[in-house]
N, C-alpha and C positions, 0 to 999 in steps of 0.2 A: 226648348225642351218640352216634351210631352210627358206628363206625369198623371198616372191613374191609380186610384185606390181600388182595392178589391176585398171581397169577403167570400170565402169558400163555403160550399154546402156539401153535406154528406150525401152519398148515394143512398136512395131511399130504402133499398133492401138490406143495408148493412146495419149492424148493431149501433145504436145511438149512444153517444157520449153527450148527454143533454147540456152540460155547462161548457163544452168545448167551443172555442171561437178561434177561427183561423182567418186572419185578415192581413193586409199589408198594402204595399204600393209598388208600382213598377214604372220605370221611366226610361225613355230613350233620348239621348242627347248626342246627335251625330250618330256614330256607330258604337257608342257606349251604352250598354244596357245595365240598368241597376234594378235589382229586385230585393224587396225586404219582406220577409214573412214574420208575423207575430202570432204565436200560439199562446192562448190565454186560457187557463183553467187551473184546477188543482192537479198539477202535473204528476202527482204520485200515482195516478191511475194509468199513466201512459208509459210505455216502455221506451226509454230514451237511452241509446248507447252513449256512454260517457265520452267526453271530448278526448281525442287521441293526441298524444305528444308528437306522433308522426303521421299526420293525415296523408292519405295516398289515394290513387285511382283504384277503385274496387268495383267488382261486378255485383249485380243482384242486390243493390242497396234497397230496392223497393220491397224486399222481404221484411224489412223493419221500418220503423218510423223514418220517413224520407220526404224531403221537400223536392218537388219536381216542377219543371216547366218544359213545354214543347214549343219550339219556334219553327215556323215555316215561312218561306218566301211566298208572297202573294202570287197567285196564278202559277205555282209550281207544285209538283207532287212531293218534292224533297222536303224533309224536315229533320230537326234535331231534338233529342231528348236529353235534358240536363237533370242529373240526379245529385242531390246534396244531402248528406247525412249530418245530423246534429253532432256526430262524432268528428266531423271535419273531412270525412272521406267523400269522394266525388267520382262522377263519370259523365261522359258525354257520348251519345250514340248518334250516328247519322243513318237516316233511312232514305231509300230511293223513292218510296211510295208507301201507302198504308201498310204498315208492318212488313215491308219488303226491303231486302238488302241491308239488314241491320249490321252496322260495323261500328267499332269504336272510332270516334272522331280523333284522328291523330294530330289535327291542327292545334289541339290543346294538350300541352305537356304538363300543365299545372293549372289548377283552378282554386285559388285561395278565396276564402270567404270568412266572415266573422260570425261567431256564435256566442250568444249571451244566454246562459241558462240560469234561471232563478227559480225559487219555490213555486211561484204562480204564473210564470211566463217564460217563454223561450223565444228569442229573436235570432233570425238568421238573415244576413245581408250579403249580397254578392254584387260586385261590379265586374262586368265582363266586356272585353273589347271584341266586337263581332267582326272586325276587319279580317280575321283569319278564315271566316267562313262565308261572309256575304259582303256585298258592296254597300256603302253608306246610302246609295241612291235607291236601294231596293226596299220596297214596302214589306213589312213583316206582320205576321199574325201569330199570336201567342195564346197557348192554353196554360193556365196556372193550376197546379194540382198538388196534393199531399196525400201520402199514405200514413195512417196512424195505426200503430200496433199498441194494444193495451197490455197491461200486466198479465192478463189471462191468455194472451196470445191471439186474441181476436183482432182482425184487421178491418179498419174502415177506410173508405176511399172518398176523398174530398176534392171538389173542383169548382170552378166558376159556374159550370153548367154540365149536366149529364145528358147527352143527346141520345144515347143508346138504351136498349132494353136491359143491357147488362153494363157493368162498369167497364169502360174502355176509354182511357185517356188519349188514345191515338186517333180517335175520330176527328177528322179535319173540321167538321161542323162545330167542334168545341174550341177551336182556336179563335176566340172571339175578341181578344184585345188586339187592336190595330194600331200600327205605327207607320 
């Protein structure tokens, strides 16, 4: 098993939440991918949609606080965007190339994950079987990102690295976690 820890950084031009820390770990064991995000701060400053009793696939989750990761196959233009809302809602999109051919990935009919929301922290953990989209033999590259919306409606963008002049989680140069 390959396990890596991470710490996300805000995009420089966005409003800063000085005490906010977004960290976690990601691991690949065979074709099982496990990712855990930990958001730590005084969470009363952050707009977090309450956990739903009926989590479902939803579009445009990135308009609110949303944990995301992008997964690409090494030496291929194709990649997937995974969106995970603290409310339990989710979506997965497939792209043929940089922002091209966006489609809902139908290989996933359900994507359940665990959310633990407390006064000063929020943890989100997902274990996903990648067999539906890639072979266990394929090397993957991952970008780990988060969108944070504060109570005033301001949005900040967090990632392992920001390679562009503007916030752009789709830049393949940002897929820096290798498995």
